[in-house]
C-alpha positions in Angstrom: 0.0 0.0 0.1 2.7 2.6 0.6 3.7 2.8 -3.1 0.2 3.1 -4.1 -0.4 5.8 -1.5 2.3 8.0 -2.9 1.2 7.5 -6.2 -2.3 8.5 -5.3 -1.1 11.6 -3.7 0.4 12.7 -6.9 -2.6 11.8 -9.0 -0.8 8.7 -10.6 -1.5 5.1 -10.4 0.4 1.8 -10.2 0.4 -1.1 -12.8 -0.9 -4.1 -11.2 0.2 -6.7 -13.6 3.9 -6.8 -12.6 5.5 -7.6 -9.2 8.9 -7.4 -7.6 10.3 -10.7 -7.3 12.8 -12.8 -5.3 16.6 -13.1 -6.3 18.1 -16.6 -6.7 19.5 -18.8 -9.5 15.9 -19.0 -10.8 14.5 -15.9 -12.6 11.8 -14.2 -11.3 11.0 -16.3 -8.3 9.1 -16.2 -5.0 8.4 -14.0 -3.2 6.5 -11.9 -5.5 6.0 -8.3 -4.2 3.0 -6.5 -5.2 3.1 -2.6 -5.6 -0.1 -1.6 -5.2 -3.0 -1.9 -2.4 -3.6 -5.6 -1.5 -4.4 -7.8 1.5 -1.3 -10.1 1.2 1.0 -10.5 4.2 4.5 -11.5 3.9 6.7 -12.4 6.5 10.1 -10.8 5.9 12.8 -12.9 7.3 16.7 -12.3 7.6 18.5 -13.2 4.4 15.6 -12.6 1.9 16.8 -10.7 -1.4 14.0 -9.3 -3.6 13.2 -6.5 -5.9 10.9 -3.4 -5.3 10.1 -2.3 -9.0 6.9 -0.3 -9.2 5.6 1.1 -12.5 4.0 4.4 -11.9 1.6 5.7 -14.5 0.1 9.3 -15.4 -3.2 8.0 -16.6 -4.6 4.3 -16.7 -2.9 1.5 -15.0 -3.9 -0.8 -17.7 -0.9 -2.0 -19.8 -0.1 -4.0 -22.7 3.1 -6.0 -23.5 4.6 -5.7 -26.9 5.5 -8.7 -29.1 9.2 -8.6 -28.2 7.9 -9.9 -24.6 9.8 -7.1 -22.8 8.4 -3.7 -23.6 5.3 -2.8 -21.7 3.1 0.3 -22.7 0.1 1.8 -21.3 -3.3 1.1 -23.0 -4.1 4.8 -23.0 -0.8 5.9 -24.2 0.0 8.0 -21.1 3.6 8.0 -19.7 4.9 5.5 -17.2 8.1 5.2 -15.3 9.4 1.9 -13.9 12.4 1.8 -11.3 13.9 -1.1 -9.5 15.9 -1.7 -6.1 17.1 -4.8 -4.7 16.9 -5.1 -1.0 18.3 -7.7 1.4 16.4 -8.2 4.8 18.9 -8.3 7.6 18.8 -9.2 11.4 18.4 -5.4 12.1 16.5 -4.1 9.3 17.0 -3.7 5.6 19.9 -2.8 3.3 19.3 -1.5 -0.2 21.9 -3.3 -2.4 21.3 -1.3 -5.5 22.5 2.0 -3.9 25.8 3.3 -5.0 
């Protein structure tokens, strides 16, 4: 809910089709992290590594994926931004691994 609340405060929306994901030898593995309001509960345990990568849109949150199976665009043609951080849950909190 926190990412969605910030988007709401500025009049934006969040794409619901994509999620953050765990980091391991498997591509896009669990845990899957939603970047929009939901009722999911996820226990954060030391050693977990996952991404936080919301897609924020200026209009509709509905999206389409191009035939290249990578490029995503909004259905209404509005601008969108996607960014990603990888985080590690530690014994004392969180470490953002993608900061310089």
